[in-house]
C-alpha positions in Angstrom: 34.5 75.5 -26.6 34.6 73.5 -29.8 32.3 70.5 -30.5 33.1 68.3 -33.5 30.7 65.8 -34.9 31.8 62.8 -37.0 28.9 61.4 -38.9 29.3 57.9 -40.5 26.0 58.0 -42.4 25.8 57.4 -46.2 22.7 59.7 -46.4 23.5 63.4 -45.8 19.8 64.3 -45.6 18.8 61.2 -43.5 17.7 60.7 -39.9 21.2 60.5 -38.5 22.2 63.8 -40.0 19.1 65.4 -38.6 19.8 64.1 -35.1 23.4 65.3 -35.3 22.3 68.7 -36.5 19.9 69.0 -33.5 22.7 67.9 -31.1 25.0 70.6 -32.5 22.2 73.1 -32.2 21.9 72.2 -28.6 25.7 72.6 -28.1 25.6 76.0 -29.8 22.7 77.1 -27.6 25.0 77.0 -24.6 27.9 78.8 -26.3 29.8 76.1 -28.3 31.3 76.5 -31.8 30.2 73.5 -33.8 31.2 71.5 -36.9 29.9 68.3 -38.5 32.1 66.2 -40.7 30.4 63.8 -43.1 32.8 60.9 -43.5 31.3 59.9 -46.8 32.5 63.2 -48.2 36.1 62.6 -47.2 38.8 60.6 -48.8 39.4 57.7 -46.4 41.4 54.7 -47.6 41.6 51.3 -45.9 44.4 50.7 -43.4 47.4 48.8 -45.0 48.6 47.4 -41.7 52.1 48.7 -42.4 52.6 49.5 -38.7 54.2 52.9 -39.3 51.9 54.5 -36.8 52.4 51.7 -34.3 56.1 51.9 -34.4 56.1 55.7 -33.7 56.0 56.3 -30.0 56.7 60.0 -29.8 54.2 61.8 -32.0 51.1 63.4 -30.7 49.4 62.1 -33.8 51.4 59.3 -35.4 52.3 59.6 -39.1 50.5 57.5 -41.7 51.9 56.4 -45.1 48.5 57.1 -46.7 48.0 60.7 -47.8 44.2 61.3 -47.6 41.8 63.3 -45.4 42.3 61.3 -42.2 45.1 63.4 -40.9 43.1 66.6 -41.1 40.2 65.0 -39.3 42.4 63.7 -36.5 43.8 67.2 -36.1 40.3 68.7 -35.8 39.5 66.0 -33.2 42.7 66.9 -31.3 41.6 70.6 -31.3 38.0 69.9 -30.2 36.8 70.0 -26.6 34.0 67.5 -27.3 33.2 65.0 -30.0 29.9 63.6 -31.2 30.2 60.2 -32.9 27.1 59.3 -35.0 26.1 56.5 -37.3 23.1 54.6 -38.6 22.7 51.1 -37.2 23.6 48.6 -39.9 23.1 44.9 -39.0 23.2 46.0 -35.3 26.5 47.9 -35.7 27.9 51.1 -37.0 28.6 51.6 -40.7 31.6 50.3 -42.5 32.6 53.9 -43.2 32.9 54.6 -39.4 34.7 51.3 -38.8 37.2 52.2 -41.6 37.9 55.6 -40.0 38.3 54.1 -36.6 40.7 51.5 -37.9 42.8 54.2 -39.5 42.8 56.3 -36.3 43.5 53.6 -33.8 47.3 53.6 -33.6 47.6 57.1 -34.9 45.8 58.3 -31.8 47.1 55.5 -29.5 50.5 54.2 -28.6 51.4 50.6 -27.4 52.9 51.7 -24.2 50.2 51.0 -21.7 49.7 48.3 -19.1 46.4 46.6 -18.2 45.9 43.7 -15.8 49.7 43.0 -15.9 49.8 42.9 -19.7 52.2 45.4 -21.2 52.1 47.0 -24.7 48.4 47.7 -24.6 47.1 51.0 -26.2 47.0 54.2 -24.3 46.1 57.7 -25.4 48.5 60.0 -27.3 46.2 63.0 -26.9 46.9 63.7 -23.2 46.9 67.5 -23.4 43.3 67.6 -22.2 40.2 65.6 -21.6 37.4 65.5 -24.2 33.7 64.9 -23.7 32.0 62.5 -26.0 28.4 61.9 -27.1 27.1 59.0 -29.2 24.1 59.2 -31.5 22.8 56.1 -33.3 19.7 56.0 -35.6 18.0 52.6 -36.3 15.7 52.2 -39.3 13.8 49.1 -38.1 14.4 48.1 -34.5 12.4 50.2 -32.0 13.9 51.6 -28.7 12.5 48.8 -26.5 14.6 46.3 -28.4 17.8 48.3 -28.3 19.7 45.6 -26.3 19.2 43.2 -29.2 20.4 45.6 -31.9 22.8 48.1 -30.5 26.3 46.7 -30.6 27.6 50.1 -31.9 27.3 52.1 -28.7 29.7 49.9 -26.6 32.1 49.8 -29.5 32.2 53.6 -30.0 32.3 54.2 -26.2 35.4 52.0 -25.6 37.3 53.5 -28.6 36.3 57.1 -27.9 37.2 57.2 -24.2 40.6 55.7 -25.0 41.5 57.6 -28.2 40.2 61.0 -27.0 41.4 60.7 -23.4 37.9 61.4 -22.1 34.6 60.0 -21.2 31.2 59.5 -22.8 28.7 61.8 -21.1 25.5 60.9 -23.1 24.3 58.6 -25.8 21.1 58.3 -27.9 19.7 55.3 -29.7 16.9 56.7 -31.9 15.1 53.5 -32.6 12.5 53.2 -35.4 9.2 55.0 -34.9 6.5 55.0 -37.5 3.6 57.5 -38.1 1.1 54.6 -37.9 1.0 50.9 -37.4 2.5 49.0 -40.3 0.7 46.1 -41.9 1.5 43.3 -44.3 4.1 44.0 -46.9 4.8 47.5 -45.5 7.3 45.9 -43.0 9.6 45.2 -45.9 9.7 48.9 -46.6 9.9 49.9 -42.9 13.3 51.7 -43.3 11.7 54.2 -45.7 8.5 54.7 -43.6 10.1 55.5 -40.3 10.2 59.1 -39.1 12.0 60.9 -36.3 9.7 61.9 -33.5 9.8 65.3 -31.9 10.9 63.5 -28.7 13.9 62.0 -30.5 14.8 65.4 -31.9 14.4 67.0 -28.5 16.6 64.3 -26.9 19.3 65.0 -29.5 19.2 68.7 -28.7 19.5 67.9 -25.0 22.5 65.7 -25.6 24.3 68.6 -27.2 23.5 70.8 -24.2 24.6 68.1 -21.8 27.9 67.5 -23.6 28.9 71.2 -23.4 27.7 71.6 -19.8 29.7 68.4 -18.7 32.8 69.8 -20.3 32.4 73.3 -18.7 31.7 71.9 -15.2 34.7 69.5 -15.3 32.6 66.3 -15.2 34.6 64.8 -18.1 37.2 62.3 -16.7 40.4 61.4 -18.5 41.0 57.9 -19.6 41.9 55.7 -16.6 42.9 52.0 -17.1 41.8 51.3 -13.6 38.2 51.9 -14.7 38.7 49.2 -17.4 40.4 46.9 -14.8 37.5 47.3 -12.5 34.9 46.6 -15.2 36.8 43.5 -16.4 37.2 42.3 -12.8 33.5 42.6 -12.1 32.6 40.7 -15.2 35.1 37.9 -14.5 34.0 37.7 -10.9 30.3 37.5 -11.8 
């Protein structure tokens, strides 16, 4: 059982890294082999939109004209049984580093041969050899958990991409909103990002997510990507 974490933080010693480490400790506690990749330590260039990956319909991982670290990361994702996607919340979203990686991986892990709601040519997974469990971890520096709905646009984005690209399903997610050791006053709010701390509860929640991810994979709870789930979700929204 292999669990791979992709961390989009710019701070290797920050709160996001601490949460991911706890999630991996949770996964290891129930028998998984774990690894964390800090995307900031990898060479990841911007997509050139040359469409080389898009035009290749046969490869398990489509080729890319850019020779950097992305290919190796994608191969480790392919080999993993579960993936943890982690990022700080920046302006309500994931980091630009995470977005750049996802843009590079979209058509390398997907092929335009699917059909959805009668529309042909939509993306479908290349990695159909197995299903992969996914957990999402976000850390917010200012917005507390009770205001998550106003800040967290990152989780739905990661969920939709991960279930499709990894041919699996998200089994758990964590939004570690800002918590402070005391009530802030006056000008302290302008420094809130530096004041916030991870609570023991948040660290325990991260550990539990790692355990839950592994147990869901072992017990067969992870479902493969199914466009009918998307169709049902879209139909319910349009019919509301």
